[in-house]
C-alpha atoms as an extended CHARMM CRD file, in Angstrom:
* protein
*
       214  EXT
         1         1  MET       CA             -3.5750000000        6.9740000000      -36.4610000000  PROA      1               0.0000000000
         2         2  SER       CA             -2.9110000000        9.5960000000      -34.1180000000  PROA      2               0.0000000000
         3         3  LEU       CA             -3.1140000000        9.2210000000      -30.2030000000  PROA      3               0.0000000000
         4         4  PHE       CA             -5.8680000000       11.6310000000      -30.2540000000  PROA      4               0.0000000000
         5         5  GLU       CA             -7.9710000000        9.9990000000      -33.3680000000  PROA      5               0.0000000000
         6         6  TYR       CA             -7.8880000000        6.6220000000      -31.4870000000  PROA      6               0.0000000000
         7         7  ILE       CA             -8.9640000000        8.2990000000      -28.4260000000  PROA      7               0.0000000000
         8         8  PHE       CA            -12.0090000000        9.4950000000      -30.1650000000  PROA      8               0.0000000000
         9         9  LEU       CA            -12.6200000000        6.2800000000      -32.0450000000  PROA      9               0.0000000000
        10        10  ALA       CA            -12.2550000000        4.0780000000      -29.2150000000  PROA      10              0.0000000000
        11        11  ALA       CA            -14.6320000000        6.2590000000      -27.1780000000  PROA      11              0.0000000000
        12        12  SER       CA            -17.2770000000        6.5980000000      -29.6410000000  PROA      12              0.0000000000
        13        13  SER       CA            -17.7140000000        3.1800000000      -31.2890000000  PROA      13              0.0000000000
        14        14  LEU       CA            -17.8830000000        1.6920000000      -27.7940000000  PROA      14              0.0000000000
        15        15  PHE       CA            -20.2040000000        3.9840000000      -26.4960000000  PROA      15              0.0000000000
        16        16  VAL       CA            -22.4640000000        3.4910000000      -29.1550000000  PROA      16              0.0000000000
        17        17  ILE       CA            -22.1890000000       -0.3290000000      -29.2130000000  PROA      17              0.0000000000
        18        18  VAL       CA            -22.7110000000       -0.0840000000      -25.5560000000  PROA      18              0.0000000000
        19        19  ASP       CA            -25.7860000000        1.9330000000      -25.8940000000  PROA      19              0.0000000000
        20        20  PRO       CA            -26.7170000000        2.5290000000      -22.1470000000  PROA      20              0.0000000000
        21        21  PHE       CA            -29.8250000000        4.2350000000      -23.0880000000  PROA      21              0.0000000000
        22        22  ALA       CA            -30.9750000000        1.3150000000      -25.1360000000  PROA      22              0.0000000000
        23        23  ALA       CA            -30.8150000000       -0.5880000000      -21.8140000000  PROA      23              0.0000000000
        24        24  VAL       CA            -32.5790000000        2.0570000000      -20.0190000000  PROA      24              0.0000000000
        25        25  PRO       CA            -36.1160000000        0.5760000000      -20.7720000000  PROA      25              0.0000000000
        26        26  ALA       CA            -35.2080000000       -3.0890000000      -19.6740000000  PROA      26              0.0000000000
        27        27  PHE       CA            -33.4800000000       -1.9180000000      -16.9140000000  PROA      27              0.0000000000
        28        28  LEU       CA            -36.4570000000       -0.0920000000      -15.1830000000  PROA      28              0.0000000000
        29        29  ALA       CA            -38.8050000000       -2.9430000000      -16.7780000000  PROA      29              0.0000000000
        30        30  MET       CA            -36.9060000000       -5.3880000000      -14.6650000000  PROA      30              0.0000000000
        31        31  THR       CA            -36.3910000000       -3.4650000000      -10.9830000000  PROA      31              0.0000000000
        32        32  PRO       CA            -40.4330000000       -2.3970000000      -10.7990000000  PROA      32              0.0000000000
        33        33  HSD       CA            -40.4130000000       -2.6420000000       -7.1190000000  PROA      33              0.0000000000
        34        34  ASP       CA            -36.8950000000       -1.1490000000       -6.5370000000  PROA      34              0.0000000000
        35        35  SER       CA            -36.2130000000        1.9010000000       -4.9600000000  PROA      35              0.0000000000
        36        36  ALA       CA            -34.1930000000        4.6550000000       -6.3950000000  PROA      36              0.0000000000
        37        37  GLU       CA            -31.0850000000        3.6370000000       -4.2010000000  PROA      37              0.0000000000
        38        38  GLN       CA            -31.5460000000        0.0100000000       -4.8570000000  PROA      38              0.0000000000
        39        39  ARG       CA            -31.6320000000        0.9760000000       -8.6530000000  PROA      39              0.0000000000
        40        40  ILE       CA            -28.7670000000        3.2220000000       -8.1570000000  PROA      40              0.0000000000
        41        41  LYS       CA            -26.7830000000        0.1770000000       -6.5290000000  PROA      41              0.0000000000
        42        42  THR       CA            -27.7010000000       -2.3150000000       -9.3870000000  PROA      42              0.0000000000
        43        43  ALA       CA            -26.7450000000        0.5140000000      -11.8910000000  PROA      43              0.0000000000
        44        44  ARG       CA            -23.1260000000        0.5350000000      -10.0320000000  PROA      44              0.0000000000
        45        45  LEU       CA            -22.6850000000       -3.2940000000       -9.8610000000  PROA      45              0.0000000000
        46        46  ALA       CA            -23.7470000000       -3.6800000000      -13.7120000000  PROA      46              0.0000000000
        47        47  SER       CA            -21.2890000000       -0.9790000000      -14.9160000000  PROA      47              0.0000000000
        48        48  CYS       CA            -18.2770000000       -2.4100000000      -12.7110000000  PROA      48              0.0000000000
        49        49  VAL       CA            -18.9320000000       -5.9720000000      -14.1550000000  PROA      49              0.0000000000
        50        50  SER       CA            -19.1030000000       -4.5510000000      -17.7750000000  PROA      50              0.0000000000
        51        51  ALA       CA            -16.0180000000       -2.7110000000      -17.4890000000  PROA      51              0.0000000000
        52        52  GLY       CA            -14.1330000000       -5.6140000000      -16.1390000000  PROA      52              0.0000000000
        53        53  VAL       CA            -15.2830000000       -7.8980000000      -18.8240000000  PROA      53              0.0000000000
        54        54  LEU       CA            -14.3740000000       -5.5590000000      -21.5370000000  PROA      54              0.0000000000
        55        55  LEU       CA            -11.1020000000       -5.2650000000      -20.1860000000  PROA      55              0.0000000000
        56        56  ALA       CA            -10.7900000000       -8.6670000000      -19.5370000000  PROA      56              0.0000000000
        57        57  PHE       CA            -11.1380000000       -9.3900000000      -23.2000000000  PROA      57              0.0000000000
        58        58  ALA       CA             -9.4320000000       -6.5710000000      -24.4180000000  PROA      58              0.0000000000
        59        59  ILE       CA             -6.3060000000       -7.7530000000      -23.0960000000  PROA      59              0.0000000000
        60        60  ALA       CA             -6.6250000000      -11.2650000000      -23.5060000000  PROA      60              0.0000000000
        61        61  GLY       CA             -8.7530000000      -11.4390000000      -26.8030000000  PROA      61              0.0000000000
        62        62  LYS       CA             -5.0140000000      -11.5700000000      -29.0270000000  PROA      62              0.0000000000
        63        63  TRP       CA             -4.0530000000      -15.0090000000      -27.0020000000  PROA      63              0.0000000000
        64        64  ILE       CA             -7.6560000000      -16.3980000000      -26.9680000000  PROA      64              0.0000000000
        65        65  PHE       CA             -7.5540000000      -16.3130000000      -30.9550000000  PROA      65              0.0000000000
        66        66  LYS       CA             -4.1230000000      -17.8940000000      -31.1390000000  PROA      66              0.0000000000
        67        67  PHE       CA             -4.8700000000      -20.7130000000      -28.8130000000  PROA      67              0.0000000000
        68        68  LEU       CA             -7.9060000000      -21.1200000000      -31.4370000000  PROA      68              0.0000000000
        69        69  GLY       CA             -6.3160000000      -20.7310000000      -34.5360000000  PROA      69              0.0000000000
        70        70  ILE       CA             -8.4770000000      -17.7320000000      -35.3660000000  PROA      70              0.0000000000
        71        71  THR       CA             -6.8210000000      -14.5540000000      -37.6060000000  PROA      71              0.0000000000
        72        72  MET       CA             -7.4050000000      -11.1070000000      -36.9170000000  PROA      72              0.0000000000
        73        73  PRO       CA             -8.9650000000      -10.4720000000      -40.3900000000  PROA      73              0.0000000000
        74        74  ALA       CA            -11.2740000000      -13.4700000000      -39.9750000000  PROA      74              0.0000000000
        75        75  PHE       CA            -12.7300000000      -11.9600000000      -36.4040000000  PROA      75              0.0000000000
        76        76  GLN       CA            -12.7520000000       -8.5280000000      -37.9390000000  PROA      76              0.0000000000
        77        77  PHE       CA            -15.2870000000       -9.6960000000      -40.7330000000  PROA      77              0.0000000000
        78        78  ALA       CA            -17.2550000000      -11.4740000000      -37.8720000000  PROA      78              0.0000000000
        79        79  ALA       CA            -17.3320000000       -8.8610000000      -35.3300000000  PROA      79              0.0000000000
        80        80  SER       CA            -17.9940000000       -6.5520000000      -38.7000000000  PROA      80              0.0000000000
        81        81  ILE       CA            -21.3210000000       -8.4250000000      -39.4130000000  PROA      81              0.0000000000
        82        82  VAL       CA            -22.3260000000       -8.8230000000      -35.6200000000  PROA      82              0.0000000000
        83        83  LEU       CA            -21.9560000000       -4.7370000000      -35.2450000000  PROA      83              0.0000000000
        84        84  LEU       CA            -23.9630000000       -4.3610000000      -38.3960000000  PROA      84              0.0000000000
        85        85  LEU       CA            -26.7460000000       -6.4690000000      -37.4500000000  PROA      85              0.0000000000
        86        86  VAL       CA            -27.0700000000       -4.2770000000      -34.4080000000  PROA      86              0.0000000000
        87        87  ALA       CA            -26.8750000000       -1.0450000000      -36.3530000000  PROA      87              0.0000000000
        88        88  LEU       CA            -29.6880000000       -2.0650000000      -38.5220000000  PROA      88              0.0000000000
        89        89  ASP       CA            -31.9280000000       -3.0340000000      -35.5920000000  PROA      89              0.0000000000
        90        90  MET       CA            -30.7550000000        0.1260000000      -34.0140000000  PROA      90              0.0000000000
        91        91  LEU       CA            -31.8510000000        2.0580000000      -37.2620000000  PROA      91              0.0000000000
        92        92  ARG       CA            -35.2430000000        0.3870000000      -37.0440000000  PROA      92              0.0000000000
        93        93  ALA       CA            -35.3850000000        2.0490000000      -33.0320000000  PROA      93              0.0000000000
        94        94  GLN       CA            -35.4990000000       -1.6310000000      -31.6430000000  PROA      94              0.0000000000
        95        95  ARG       CA            -33.2920000000       -3.5520000000      -29.0220000000  PROA      95              0.0000000000
        96        96  SER       CA            -31.2140000000       -6.3310000000      -30.9900000000  PROA      96              0.0000000000
        97        97  ARG       CA            -31.5460000000       -9.6600000000      -30.2320000000  PROA      97              0.0000000000
        98        98  VAL       CA            -27.5850000000       -9.6680000000      -30.3740000000  PROA      98              0.0000000000
        99        99  GLN       CA            -27.4920000000       -7.5350000000      -27.0650000000  PROA      99              0.0000000000
       100       100  GLU       CA            -30.1880000000       -9.5840000000      -25.3290000000  PROA      100             0.0000000000
       101       101  THR       CA            -33.2080000000      -11.4730000000      -26.3930000000  PROA      101             0.0000000000
       102       102  GLY       CA            -36.5030000000      -11.2100000000      -24.8790000000  PROA      102             0.0000000000
       103       103  GLU       CA            -35.9730000000      -14.5480000000      -23.2320000000  PROA      103             0.0000000000
       104       104  GLU       CA            -33.1050000000      -13.2050000000      -21.2750000000  PROA      104             0.0000000000
       105       105  THR       CA            -35.2690000000       -9.8530000000      -20.4250000000  PROA      105             0.0000000000
       106       106  ALA       CA            -38.5470000000      -11.7970000000      -19.2480000000  PROA      106             0.0000000000
       107       107  ALA       CA            -35.6540000000      -13.9520000000      -16.8910000000  PROA      107             0.0000000000
       108       108  GLY       CA            -34.6460000000      -10.5240000000      -15.5640000000  PROA      108             0.0000000000
       109       109  LEU       CA            -37.8890000000       -9.7580000000      -14.6360000000  PROA      109             0.0000000000
       110       110  GLU       CA            -38.1420000000      -12.7130000000      -12.4260000000  PROA      110             0.0000000000
       111       111  LYS       CA            -34.4440000000      -12.4390000000      -10.6820000000  PROA      111             0.0000000000
       112       112  ALA       CA            -33.9260000000      -10.7660000000       -7.2230000000  PROA      112             0.0000000000
       113       113  ASP       CA            -30.5180000000       -9.2900000000       -8.6710000000  PROA      113             0.0000000000
       114       114  ILE       CA            -30.2880000000       -8.6610000000      -12.0480000000  PROA      114             0.0000000000
       115       115  ALA       CA            -26.7710000000       -6.4430000000      -12.3520000000  PROA      115             0.0000000000
       116       116  VAL       CA            -24.4620000000       -9.2180000000      -13.6920000000  PROA      116             0.0000000000
       117       117  THR       CA            -26.8380000000      -11.0280000000      -15.2200000000  PROA      117             0.0000000000
       118       118  PRO       CA            -28.6990000000       -9.7150000000      -17.8410000000  PROA      118             0.0000000000
       119       119  LEU       CA            -28.0020000000       -5.9240000000      -17.1640000000  PROA      119             0.0000000000
       120       120  ALA       CA            -24.1950000000       -6.3660000000      -17.1680000000  PROA      120             0.0000000000
       121       121  ILE       CA            -23.6450000000       -9.3540000000      -19.6210000000  PROA      121             0.0000000000
       122       122  PRO       CA            -24.8110000000       -9.2160000000      -22.3150000000  PROA      122             0.0000000000
       123       123  MET       CA            -27.0110000000       -5.9570000000      -22.2370000000  PROA      123             0.0000000000
       124       124  LEU       CA            -23.9470000000       -3.5890000000      -21.5780000000  PROA      124             0.0000000000
       125       125  ALA       CA            -21.2420000000       -5.7980000000      -22.6350000000  PROA      125             0.0000000000
       126       126  GLY       CA            -22.7160000000       -8.1550000000      -25.1400000000  PROA      126             0.0000000000
       127       127  PRO       CA            -20.9930000000       -9.6760000000      -28.1890000000  PROA      127             0.0000000000
       128       128  GLY       CA            -20.8520000000       -6.4720000000      -30.1150000000  PROA      128             0.0000000000
       129       129  ALA       CA            -18.9520000000       -4.7940000000      -27.5040000000  PROA      129             0.0000000000
       130       130  ILE       CA            -16.6780000000       -7.3050000000      -26.3980000000  PROA      130             0.0000000000
       131       131  SER       CA            -15.9400000000       -7.3560000000      -30.4650000000  PROA      131             0.0000000000
       132       132  THR       CA            -15.2980000000       -3.8840000000      -30.4340000000  PROA      132             0.0000000000
       133       133  ALA       CA            -12.7580000000       -3.7700000000      -27.5200000000  PROA      133             0.0000000000
       134       134  ILE       CA            -10.9980000000       -6.4920000000      -28.9970000000  PROA      134             0.0000000000
       135       135  LEU       CA            -10.8240000000       -5.0320000000      -32.4500000000  PROA      135             0.0000000000
       136       136  LEU       CA             -9.8950000000       -1.9960000000      -30.9160000000  PROA      136             0.0000000000
       137       137  HSD       CA             -6.9700000000       -3.1710000000      -28.7080000000  PROA      137             0.0000000000
       138       138  ASN       CA             -5.5380000000       -4.9260000000      -31.8830000000  PROA      138             0.0000000000
       139       139  GLN       CA             -5.7290000000       -1.5040000000      -34.0680000000  PROA      139             0.0000000000
       140       140  ALA       CA             -3.3780000000        0.0960000000      -31.0200000000  PROA      140             0.0000000000
       141       141  ALA       CA             -0.0470000000        0.5220000000      -32.3530000000  PROA      141             0.0000000000
       142       142  ASN       CA              1.5970000000        1.4530000000      -29.0010000000  PROA      142             0.0000000000
       143       143  LEU       CA              1.3870000000        1.4380000000      -25.1200000000  PROA      143             0.0000000000
       144       144  GLY       CA              0.0940000000        5.0040000000      -24.8630000000  PROA      144             0.0000000000
       145       145  GLN       CA             -2.7740000000        3.9050000000      -27.6140000000  PROA      145             0.0000000000
       146       146  CYS       CA             -3.3870000000        0.3940000000      -25.3500000000  PROA      146             0.0000000000
       147       147  ALA       CA             -3.5600000000        2.6980000000      -22.2570000000  PROA      147             0.0000000000
       148       148  ALA       CA             -5.9240000000        4.9070000000      -23.9490000000  PROA      148             0.0000000000
       149       149  LEU       CA             -8.2140000000        2.2180000000      -24.7890000000  PROA      149             0.0000000000
       150       150  TYR       CA             -8.8660000000        1.0670000000      -20.8810000000  PROA      150             0.0000000000
       151       151  VAL       CA             -9.1370000000        4.3420000000      -20.1350000000  PROA      151             0.0000000000
       152       152  CYS       CA            -11.7900000000        4.6120000000      -22.8980000000  PROA      152             0.0000000000
       153       153  ILE       CA            -13.2390000000        1.2830000000      -21.5530000000  PROA      153             0.0000000000
       154       154  ALA       CA            -13.6440000000        2.7300000000      -17.8930000000  PROA      154             0.0000000000
       155       155  VAL       CA            -15.1180000000        6.0310000000      -19.2170000000  PROA      155             0.0000000000
       156       156  VAL       CA            -17.9250000000        4.3930000000      -21.2200000000  PROA      156             0.0000000000
       157       157  CYS       CA            -18.9590000000        2.2830000000      -18.2860000000  PROA      157             0.0000000000
       158       158  PHE       CA            -18.8320000000        5.2800000000      -16.1200000000  PROA      158             0.0000000000
       159       159  ALA       CA            -20.7910000000        7.2030000000      -18.5090000000  PROA      159             0.0000000000
       160       160  SER       CA            -23.4220000000        4.1450000000      -18.5280000000  PROA      160             0.0000000000
       161       161  TYR       CA            -23.4000000000        4.1950000000      -15.0910000000  PROA      161             0.0000000000
       162       162  TRP       CA            -24.5200000000        7.8880000000      -15.0570000000  PROA      162             0.0000000000
       163       163  VAL       CA            -26.8760000000        7.2100000000      -17.5520000000  PROA      163             0.0000000000
       164       164  LEU       CA            -28.8000000000        4.2010000000      -15.5800000000  PROA      164             0.0000000000
       165       165  ARG       CA            -28.4850000000        6.3760000000      -12.2530000000  PROA      165             0.0000000000
       166       166  PHE       CA            -30.4380000000        9.0880000000      -13.8710000000  PROA      166             0.0000000000
       167       167  SER       CA            -33.2200000000        7.1840000000      -15.5390000000  PROA      167             0.0000000000
       168       168  ALA       CA            -33.6360000000        5.3230000000      -12.0260000000  PROA      168             0.0000000000
       169       169  ARG       CA            -34.4140000000        8.8480000000      -10.4010000000  PROA      169             0.0000000000
       170       170  SER       CA            -36.1710000000       10.8770000000      -13.4620000000  PROA      170             0.0000000000
       171       171  THR       CA            -37.9770000000        8.3040000000      -15.5090000000  PROA      171             0.0000000000
       172       172  ARG       CA            -39.9920000000       11.0280000000      -16.9820000000  PROA      172             0.0000000000
       173       173  TRP       CA            -37.0580000000       12.7340000000      -18.7570000000  PROA      173             0.0000000000
       174       174  PHE       CA            -36.5080000000        9.9510000000      -21.2000000000  PROA      174             0.0000000000
       175       175  SER       CA            -39.0980000000       10.6840000000      -23.4450000000  PROA      175             0.0000000000
       176       176  PRO       CA            -39.9720000000        7.6930000000      -25.9560000000  PROA      176             0.0000000000
       177       177  ILE       CA            -39.5580000000        9.8700000000      -29.1500000000  PROA      177             0.0000000000
       178       178  ALA       CA            -36.2710000000       11.3770000000      -28.1440000000  PROA      178             0.0000000000
       179       179  MET       CA            -35.0530000000        8.0550000000      -27.2510000000  PROA      179             0.0000000000
       180       180  ARG       CA            -35.8640000000        6.4440000000      -30.6620000000  PROA      180             0.0000000000
       181       181  ILE       CA            -34.3240000000        9.3850000000      -32.0830000000  PROA      181             0.0000000000
       182       182  THR       CA            -31.0990000000        9.0520000000      -30.2430000000  PROA      182             0.0000000000
       183       183  THR       CA            -31.0140000000        5.1570000000      -30.9820000000  PROA      183             0.0000000000
       184       184  ARG       CA            -31.3070000000        5.5690000000      -35.0350000000  PROA      184             0.0000000000
       185       185  ILE       CA            -28.5650000000        8.3410000000      -34.8770000000  PROA      185             0.0000000000
       186       186  MET       CA            -26.2520000000        5.6460000000      -32.8280000000  PROA      186             0.0000000000
       187       187  GLY       CA            -27.1620000000        3.1440000000      -35.3250000000  PROA      187             0.0000000000
       188       188  LEU       CA            -26.2250000000        4.9600000000      -38.3920000000  PROA      188             0.0000000000
       189       189  LEU       CA            -22.9360000000        5.7350000000      -36.4100000000  PROA      189             0.0000000000
       190       190  LEU       CA            -22.5460000000        1.8660000000      -35.6520000000  PROA      190             0.0000000000
       191       191  ALA       CA            -22.9770000000        0.6310000000      -39.0040000000  PROA      191             0.0000000000
       192       192  ALA       CA            -20.1030000000        3.1760000000      -40.2880000000  PROA      192             0.0000000000
       193       193  VAL       CA            -17.6630000000        1.3740000000      -37.9090000000  PROA      193             0.0000000000
       194       194  ALA       CA            -18.9780000000       -1.9730000000      -38.7860000000  PROA      194             0.0000000000
       195       195  MET       CA            -18.1070000000       -1.1150000000      -42.0850000000  PROA      195             0.0000000000
       196       196  GLN       CA            -14.8320000000       -0.0010000000      -41.3200000000  PROA      196             0.0000000000
       197       197  PHE       CA            -13.9610000000       -2.9170000000      -39.3050000000  PROA      197             0.0000000000
       198       198  MET       CA            -14.5760000000       -4.5050000000      -42.6880000000  PROA      198             0.0000000000
       199       199  LEU       CA            -12.5450000000       -2.4900000000      -44.7030000000  PROA      199             0.0000000000
       200       200  ASN       CA             -9.7410000000       -2.7070000000      -42.2170000000  PROA      200             0.0000000000
       201       201  ALA       CA            -10.2450000000       -6.7100000000      -42.7220000000  PROA      201             0.0000000000
       202       202  VAL       CA             -9.6660000000       -6.5240000000      -46.3190000000  PROA      202             0.0000000000
       203       203  ARG       CA             -6.8540000000       -3.9230000000      -46.2060000000  PROA      203             0.0000000000
       204       204  GLN       CA             -4.7920000000       -6.4960000000      -44.0970000000  PROA      204             0.0000000000
       205       205  LEU       CA             -5.6180000000       -9.5430000000      -46.5500000000  PROA      205             0.0000000000
       206       206  ASN       CA             -4.5580000000       -7.7120000000      -49.5190000000  PROA      206             0.0000000000
       207       207  PRO       CA             -2.9450000000       -3.9800000000      -49.0430000000  PROA      207             0.0000000000
       208       208  ALA       CA             -2.8740000000       -3.5210000000      -52.7320000000  PROA      208             0.0000000000
       209       209  TRP       CA             -6.6540000000       -2.8190000000      -53.1060000000  PROA      209             0.0000000000
       210       210  PHE       CA             -5.8780000000        0.3210000000      -50.7440000000  PROA      210             0.0000000000
       211       211  PRO       CA             -2.8540000000        1.8770000000      -52.3840000000  PROA      211             0.0000000000
       212       212  PRO       CA             -1.7070000000        4.7490000000      -50.5820000000  PROA      212             0.0000000000
       213       213  ALA       CA             -2.8780000000        8.0680000000      -51.6050000000  PROA      213             0.0000000000
       214       214  ALA       CA             -0.5030000000       10.0500000000      -53.9330000000  PROA      214             0.0000000000
């Protein structure tokens, strides 16, 4: 896989699974009495925290697996199932309970500061996003691709900040119909990413099932 192909895979899969557009309704609902400036400050902190969490797990994930005795194919299978569950909910245009539960959203309504939890964790940097970051780091073939992954994480979280920032000032632009269409398209792309991760795990277990093309 070339560096350009890896960057495209990393950026697209991370943005789809983080899915800041789907977090907008909950973000606005949990900050009903905040001013636009307060919402922007919350979005900034949440994006920074989510970037730190994803970077930490991307870098340390391999050592965590070694310590726990978990093989990468096993984690790829588990992660692909998690991503597929999220994708199926997205295809139904609803927020997945894998990303956050109703109880977590309700708890956020009662919190004075929702930036770290539940906005950053688990709405932006949830199990699916963490799994994707670890898998992408494992697929990096060299230091250049590892550095590209770190940049992609930062760019996706920065883009998430701007989505939330825009929603804080211009809530009228987020049409429910447009958001449902966007969510379904992202769900379809995420389902394809999940299946690709599963195929990669099968290939690692038995390369003979995937002979090189003639």
